[in-house]
Structure formats: structure tokens, C-alpha cells
C-alpha positions, 0 to 999 in steps of 0.5 A: 434667314435661317439664323433669324429663325433660330434666334426667334425659336430660341427666344420663344423657348426661353419665354415659354419655359419662364412662365410661372409654374407650381411644383408639388412638394410634401408641404403642398404647393408654394405660393406664387407672386405675379405682377398685378394687371393695371386695374383697381383692386376692387375690379380685380376682386370682381373679376376673380369672382367672375373667374370662379363662376366661369371656371367652376361651372359645377359649383364653387364658394368664394369666402374670406373676401376683404378689400385686397384678398379673397379665397375661392374653393371648388372641386376639380374632377379627374385632377390626378391619376396613378397607375397600379397593375395596369389599372388607371385610378382617377381622383378628384380634388377639392382645392382652395385658391387664396388670392392676395393683392398687394401694394407692391403691384404684385398679387400672391396665389396660394393653391392648396389641395383641401381634400381628395375624393375617389368615386365621390368618396372623401379619402383620408389621403393628403398631398404629404402622403405621396412623399417619403420622409426624405421628400421624394415621391413614393414609387407607387405614386410617381404619376401623381406628381406630374398629373396633379401639378398639370391640374394646378398649373391649368387652374392657375394659368386660367386665372392669370389669363382671365384677370389679365384681359 
């Protein structure tokens, strides 16, 4: 029985670590390609609009809608933070989620941070500003990468789960 539980635990760890995750780079987030639910594309586009309404209660915009794609833009409060001299600074983002349903039974999600705000004031900071020219996270912003990746993955996971139902 112990061996059976160990095997199940091992497979659970492997499966949970294999879930699709976004990783932040100096160029932003790489697009994800995911298996499409077995539904007509028109239904998936409508479900995507419904997810935008459900997930972004404080406002969103859906635009560039075509027969197989759309873009959702919304604001996310407290999307990331960093610490400086024992003070935590929280920032909001305006993100864009471009969704393209392909003919190969896969769809592509492209997550982009469009704008960064602090106290509702637009900043000139972009994702690339958190990295050195060698592509490493700057020392002052070491908390930004995991906290912003966590937010992006939370948004993506919510979308994936919503349209999979």
C-alpha cells in the first residue's frame, strides 16, 4: 500500500508540474499554445467574452474580434510588488490577452503587460526595465518577476479553466 501511495504521489507531482506556465523575460511573456476544447470556434469566442465579463468585474475591453480570434484588455490591481528598504510597493497593470483559435485543434494565448500604474498614475516603466542588458533580473526588482508571473499565470489558468468547462 505504501508503494502504491508513493507512485500516486509521484504522478500527481509530475502532472501538476507539467501544467502550462508563463515565464517573464526581457521581451515579455512568450505565447502559449494549448489544446482546444471540443467546441465550435464561435462558441469559444463567445465563452471568451463571457470570461472577460466574469473575471474583470471592474472593466474590460474586447476588440479585434474575427472569426477565429479576439483580444481582451483589462486592468489588474496589485498585479506585482517589490520591496525597497522594508517598504512593499504594489503596482497595477493593464494587460492584453490575445486569443487565436487555430485549425490544428490548438489555440494560442499571448499575454502582454501594456501599462503599469502606481496609485492610479501611469508609469513609464515597461517589463524590459526590470532586466539587465544580459537578460537577468535587476537586483532591486527580484520580487517583481515571481509576483508578476504569478499574476499572469493566475489570469491564464482562470481563462483556460473557464473555456474548458
